[in-house]
C-alpha positions, 0 to 999 in steps of 0.5 A, a space after each residue: 790855191 789857197 782853197 786847195 791848199 786847205 784841202 789837203 790839209 784838211 785831208 791830212 788831218 782826217 788820218 795823221 797822228 798827233 804827238 800824244 798819239 804818237 808817243 802812245 803808239 810809241 810805247 806800245 811798240 816798245 813794249 810789245 817789242 821787249 815782251 817778244 824779244 824776253 817773251 817770245 813764247 808768250 808773245 806769240 801765243 798771245 798774239 796767236 789767240 788774237 787772230 784765231 779768226 784768220 787762217 792766214 795770220 795764224 799760218 804767217 805766226 806760226 812760220 814765225 814761230 819756226 824762225 825762232 825755233 818755237 815748236 807748236 805742239 798738238 791739243 792735249 785733253 790734260 794741258 790744252 787750255 781755250 786759248 793758246 798756251 806756253 808749254 815746256 816744249 813749246 807752244 800749245 794749240 788752243 781748243 778753241 781753235 778746234 773744228 767741231 768742239 764747241 765752247 760748253 764742251 771745252 768749258 765743261 772740259 775745263 772744269 772737270 779737269 780742274 775739279 776732278 784731276 787729269 784724265 788718266 785714259 781714254 775712258 775715264 775722259 769719256 765717262 767724265 765727259 759723257 754728260 758734258 755735251 761730248 758726243 762723235 764729232 766732238 770726240 772724232 775732232 779731239 782724236 784727228 787733232 792728236 788730243 790723245 797722243 800723249 796717253 799713248 794711244 795711237 789714233 788709227 786705234 781710237 777712230 775704230 773704237 770711239 763710236 762703240 765706247 760712247 755707246 757702251 756709256 749710254 748703255 752703262 748710264 741707262 742700266 743704272 737709271 733702270 736700277 735705280 727705278 727697280 730700288 724705288 719701285 716694287 723689287 726692293 734690294 740694293 741698286 749696283 752701279 752698271 760697270 763701264 766696257 772694258 776698251 779693247 783696242 784692235 792691233 792696228 797700225 798706225 796712220 801713215 804721216 801724211 794721213 795723220 797731218 791730213 787730219 790735223 789740218 781737217 780739224 784745225 786748219 793748220 798741220 800741227 806735227 809737221 808739213 807735207 812740204 817737210 821732205 821736199 823743201 830742200 829739192 825744191 830749192 835745188 830747182 829754183 823754187 821760191 816761197 809763196 810768202 816772199 811773193 805775198 809779202 813783196 807785193 804787200 809792200 806799202 810802197 810796191 814790191 821790189 823782188 818780183 813783178 806782174 808778169 814774172 815767170 817763177 816757180 813755187 811748190 806747195 801741197 794742194 789745199 782746195 780745187 775747184 773747176 769751171 767751164 770759160 768762155 770758150 767752153 774750155 776747162 779751167 781749174 783754180 787751185 789754192 796751193 799752200 806751202 809752210 809760209 803762205 797759201 796761192 790761187 793758181 789759174 790751170 788752162 785747159 793745156 795744164 789740165 790735159 797734160 798734167 790734171 792727174 796730179 791736181 788732188 787734194 793734198 798733193 805736193 806739187 811744183 808749179 811753174 807759171 806768171 804771176 797774176 796781179 789784177 783788181 787789187 787782188 792778192 797775186 796769182 799764179 797763170 801756171 805753165 806747168 805742174 808736176 808731182 814733188 815726189 819725182 824731184 830727187 831721182 830725176 834730179 839725179 838722172 836715176 828714177 827709182 821704183 818701189 819695191 813690194 814683196 808680199 806672200 799672196 794677192 790675198 794677203 789681208 794687209 793688200 787693203 791697207 797697202 793700196 790706201 797708203 799708196 793712194 795717199 801719196 799720189 805720184 809719176 814713180 813706180 811702185 812694183 808689187 811682187 807676190 810670191 805664190 804665184 811669183 808675178 808683179 804688178 805695177 802701179 804708180 805712186 810718190 816714193 815719200 820717206 813717210 810712205 816707205 816707213 809705214 810700208 816697213 812697218 807693215 810688211 817687214 823691212 826686208 819686203 820693202 826696198 826703193 832702188 
């Protein structure tokens, strides 16, 4: 008996805090609480920087920033530092968190900016950074993340020309070098520095908001200028959807879940970030789907019946509503055994009993805008009806899409408001 009591005391001593240790923790807790209360932007910027390697933690703290009405701003080549920093409008995204942009490029950018002042435009940036490890991959990541947005450029424009710009600067550097060789050879005379190529931006429409958000997600792991769920949050609440963060947070409690339970049927809404399929022991197909909302992400298990009924909705960047049972196994984070899945874009019309159609009017099938219109529709998969009417032949062509406000706005900009109707 005495031995068992001693063993318990010994085990407890391995992790118990003594008074001095507890006081230190109490002081740190008080200090951080004071900073969070009085300097919330600075506190959250430091907190985000400290968890850059954990996308789940970053997403969690960004959700907390939203609760405090602190905006997360996209990276900017004239304002961003390596880490997350406080800006007038919120917290500016840190360059070190950009995928495909190495430390050497970031250090070179900050040094150049400090020494020679802010970059004046896209060409100025490419010229000054050309000899500092700037390459296509780095430039593409900066464009996709929105680092040049505040200069007034459209990302769609820069994505079409950035390769030509780098090639033009490389050719200019080569001509300058050849001029120097001539000067010190037999040619004599003075070498003239080759002028940089002019920047000719194509007259193209900006990418749809959904595509811009997908680009941001690709290079930062996060949605910066918005979230695909923004347009559906209220509709999802109306049908009883709960947040993924509330489920994971409840099961993460030290004393066990208080709100949810294993096997409980819930409905969640979000955007599919990844999915993969595999064959089961019964030789049927199943899918592992990662669904995320603006609070967290969760793995869904979709078996053959669900795939047969709704497999067409399971695509990356597709916004869906999923209903199923919570499954907690082997100390893993909770999963959802899916019973049904459907597009979020259909909620509003079905809730009101008025399935709407998207009507588009074009002069002819050969209209040069058709390719971009098809591309825009493909970025919003769903079960709503879209009808294309061609004036020259008086014919209609139907297709399926999700009638999203961002899609409608993009189409109105391309075709004119009078040629895009939802009814």
